[in-house]
C-alpha positions in Angstrom: -93.7 -83.5 142.9 -92.3 -84.9 146.2 -94.0 -87.7 147.2 -94.4 -88.9 150.9 -95.2 -92.5 151.4 -97.5 -93.5 154.6 -97.9 -96.3 156.5 -101.4 -95.9 158.1 -102.3 -98.7 160.5 -100.9 -100.8 158.1 -101.7 -99.5 154.5 -99.9 -98.0 152.3 -100.2 -95.3 150.3 -98.3 -92.0 149.0 -99.7 -88.1 149.0 -97.8 -85.0 147.3 -96.6 -83.2 149.9 -96.4 -80.0 147.9 -92.9 -79.7 149.1 -93.9 -79.8 152.9 -97.0 -77.3 152.0 -99.5 -80.1 152.7 -99.7 -79.7 156.6 -102.2 -82.2 156.8 -100.6 -85.0 154.5 -97.8 -84.6 157.5 -99.6 -84.9 160.1 -101.4 -88.2 158.4 -98.0 -89.5 157.9 -97.3 -89.0 161.9 -100.6 -89.7 163.1 -101.0 -86.8 164.8 -104.0 -85.4 162.3 -107.7 -84.7 163.9 -107.2 -88.3 165.8 -109.3 -89.6 166.4 -111.3 -89.3 163.1 -109.0 -90.8 160.4 -109.4 -94.4 162.8 -112.9 -94.2 163.5 -113.7 -93.3 159.6 -111.6 -95.9 158.3 -112.7 -98.8 161.0 -116.4 -97.3 159.6 -115.8 -97.6 155.9 -114.6 -101.4 156.8 -117.8 -102.5 158.9 -120.8 -100.2 156.6 -121.4 -100.7 153.4 -122.3 -98.3 150.2 -120.1 -95.3 148.9 -117.9 -92.9 150.5 -119.2 -89.2 149.8 -116.6 -86.9 150.6 -117.6 -83.7 150.6 -114.7 -80.7 151.1 -112.3 -83.6 149.6 -109.4 -80.5 149.7 -106.6 -82.4 148.7 -107.7 -85.8 148.9 -106.4 -87.3 152.2 -109.4 -89.4 153.0 -110.1 -89.9 148.9 -107.2 -91.7 148.8 -107.6 -93.2 152.3 -111.5 -94.7 151.5 -110.6 -96.9 148.7 -107.0 -97.8 149.9 -108.8 -99.7 153.0 -112.1 -100.7 151.1 -110.9 -101.9 147.7 -114.5 -102.0 146.2 -115.6 -99.4 147.6 -117.1 -96.0 145.4 -115.9 -92.9 146.0 -117.3 -89.8 145.2 -115.8 -86.5 146.1 -116.4 -83.2 145.7 -114.0 -79.9 146.1 -115.0 -76.4 144.5 -111.6 -74.7 144.8 -109.1 -75.2 142.0 -105.7 -74.7 143.1 -106.3 -77.3 145.8 -108.5 -79.5 143.0 -105.4 -80.2 140.5 -103.5 -81.5 144.0 -106.2 -84.2 144.7 -105.7 -85.5 140.7 -102.4 -86.1 141.5 -102.9 -87.6 144.3 -105.4 -89.8 142.9 -102.8 -90.8 140.4 -99.9 -91.2 143.0 -102.0 -94.3 144.2 -103.4 -95.2 140.7 -106.7 -94.3 141.7 -108.5 -92.2 138.8 -110.9 -94.7 138.0 -111.8 -95.0 141.7 -113.0 -91.7 142.1 -115.6 -89.6 140.9 -114.7 -85.9 141.6 -117.5 -82.7 141.5 -115.9 -79.9 141.1 -119.0 -77.9 142.9 -119.3 -76.7 146.5 -122.7 -78.5 148.2 -125.5 -76.6 149.7 -128.7 -76.3 150.3 -129.3 -74.6 147.2 -128.2 -74.6 143.6 -126.6 -71.6 141.6 -123.3 -70.0 142.2 -121.8 -68.3 145.5 -119.3 -66.6 146.6 -116.0 -69.1 148.1 -114.2 -67.2 150.6 -110.4 -67.4 150.7 -108.1 -66.1 153.8 -104.7 -64.6 153.8 -102.6 -67.2 152.1 -99.4 -65.7 153.2 -99.3 -68.9 155.9 -98.0 -70.9 152.9 -99.4 -73.8 153.2 -102.0 -75.8 151.2 -105.4 -73.7 151.6 -107.6 -75.6 153.9 -110.4 -73.3 155.1 -112.1 -71.4 152.0 -115.2 -71.7 153.0 -118.8 -70.6 151.8 -119.4 -68.7 155.5 -118.5 -64.6 155.0 -117.8 -64.6 158.8 -115.4 -68.2 159.1 -112.2 -66.3 158.8 -111.5 -62.8 157.9 -111.5 -62.3 153.9 -108.7 -62.0 152.1 -110.4 -62.9 148.5 -113.4 -64.3 147.1 -114.0 -66.2 143.9 -117.2 -68.0 142.4 -117.9 -71.1 142.2 -120.9 -73.6 141.2 -123.5 -74.8 144.3 -125.7 -77.7 144.2 -127.7 -79.7 146.5 -126.5 -82.8 147.1 -130.3 -84.2 146.8 -130.0 -83.3 143.2 -126.5 -84.4 141.8 -129.0 -87.8 140.9 -126.5 -89.9 142.4 -128.4 -93.6 142.4 -125.5 -94.8 144.5 -126.2 -96.3 148.1 -124.7 -93.9 150.3 -122.9 -95.6 153.4 -120.2 -93.0 154.8 -119.9 -89.6 153.9 -117.5 -87.2 155.0 -117.9 -83.4 155.5 -115.7 -80.8 156.1 -116.9 -77.3 154.7 -115.9 -75.0 157.2 -118.8 -74.0 158.9 -121.3 -74.8 155.7 -122.3 -78.4 157.5 -125.8 -77.9 158.4 -126.5 -76.3 154.9 -124.7 -79.5 153.4 -126.9 -81.8 155.3 -130.1 -80.0 154.4 -129.6 -80.0 151.1 -129.0 -83.8 151.3 -132.2 -84.8 153.5 -134.0 -86.8 151.0 -130.6 -88.5 150.2 -129.8 -89.1 154.0 -133.4 -90.3 154.9 -132.9 -93.3 151.5 -129.9 -94.4 152.6 -129.4 -93.6 156.2 -125.6 -92.9 155.9 -122.7 -92.6 159.0 -121.7 -89.2 158.7 -118.4 -87.3 159.8 -119.4 -83.5 160.2 -116.7 -80.7 161.3 -118.7 -78.6 163.5 -116.5 -75.4 164.3 -117.5 -72.2 166.2 -119.6 -70.3 163.7 -121.6 -73.8 163.1 -125.1 -73.6 163.1 -125.7 -75.8 166.0 -129.4 -75.3 166.3 -130.7 -75.7 163.0 -128.3 -79.0 163.2 -129.5 -79.8 166.7 -133.2 -79.8 164.9 -132.4 -81.6 162.2 -131.0 -84.6 163.2 -133.8 -85.1 165.8 -136.2 -84.8 163.0 -134.9 -87.2 160.7 -133.7 -89.6 163.5 -129.6 -89.4 164.4 -127.6 -88.9 167.1 -124.7 -86.7 167.3 -121.4 -87.6 169.1 -118.5 -85.9 169.5 -115.4 -87.3 168.8 -112.5 -86.9 171.1 -109.1 -88.4 170.8 -110.5 -90.8 174.0 -114.0 -91.0 174.3 -117.2 -90.1 172.2 -120.2 -88.3 173.7 -123.5 -88.0 173.2 -124.9 -85.2 175.1 -128.4 -85.0 173.5 -127.8 -82.0 171.2 -125.0 -80.6 169.1 -122.7 -78.7 171.4 -119.1 -76.8 169.8 -116.4 -78.7 171.8 -112.8 -77.2 171.5 -111.5 -80.7 171.9 -113.9 -82.4 169.5 -114.4 -80.5 166.4 -114.9 -83.5 164.2 -118.7 -85.2 165.3 -120.2 -88.4 163.9 -123.7 -88.7 163.0 -125.3 -91.9 163.6 -129.2 -93.2 162.2 -130.7 -94.0 165.8 -131.1 -97.9 164.3 -127.2 -98.5 163.6 -126.2 -97.1 167.1 -125.2 -100.6 167.9 -123.2 -100.4 164.3 -121.4 -97.4 165.4 -120.4 -98.7 169.0 -118.9 -102.1 167.4 -116.6 -99.4 165.7 -115.9 -97.3 168.6 -114.7 -100.6 170.4 -112.5 -101.8 167.7 -110.9 -97.9 167.9 -110.5 -98.9 171.8 -112.9 -95.5 172.5 -115.6 -95.9 175.0 -119.0 -94.4 174.5 -120.4 -91.6 176.6 -124.0 -91.1 176.4 -125.4 -88.6 178.8 -128.6 -89.4 177.3 -130.4 -92.8 176.4 -133.1 -93.4 174.0 -136.2 -94.3 176.1 
């Protein structure tokens, strides 16, 4: 095990770098990973009550960071890929968080059953972070079958405060399968929106359930009135309209100006 000790905004935790193969761990350590998402997400956890749901937990960076910043917060992690599941468990053990994080070895979608998880070429030599249920996400090297479930059918009764969904273009299917829970708890959601993402259906869903989309750029957050792909902002914040003031407070705490092209009437 190659332990990497990380100081992130004066919070200390450790990550198994897998002998340098975990690029995310290295980038978190030097502050370059997907900025400003880690800062905004941790600021949200400090200000919003409820469980944190980590969809596509991978090796567990956010499943470790969440209880490090909010020690009393319940964390529910979903990850179907066996090789990274073992690293996720190592990272929880490194930080004595096994009892604070519940792991479900399942992929989340808009149906229940079994689905093909498409794996790209592994010759890059790094921990795999691009496995996807979407066939067209990347050129496919191999396929494994994994269990899939709708989040609404997981029978999770905890109040959900914050969700992170990073599942390589399958985010809309997850949201569609979590609609009842989202309507019940109105969580703040952080979701990746990459090129193949189903932006039209996602936009219609958000409008239907009363959510606003904000693209998270390193220097600002932007609301355009619709879900857009932005190569400078793959990560988006999906905000219930009634929690807009809370989200502005969160952005202000991170020194991120909020730019809205369209305002609520």
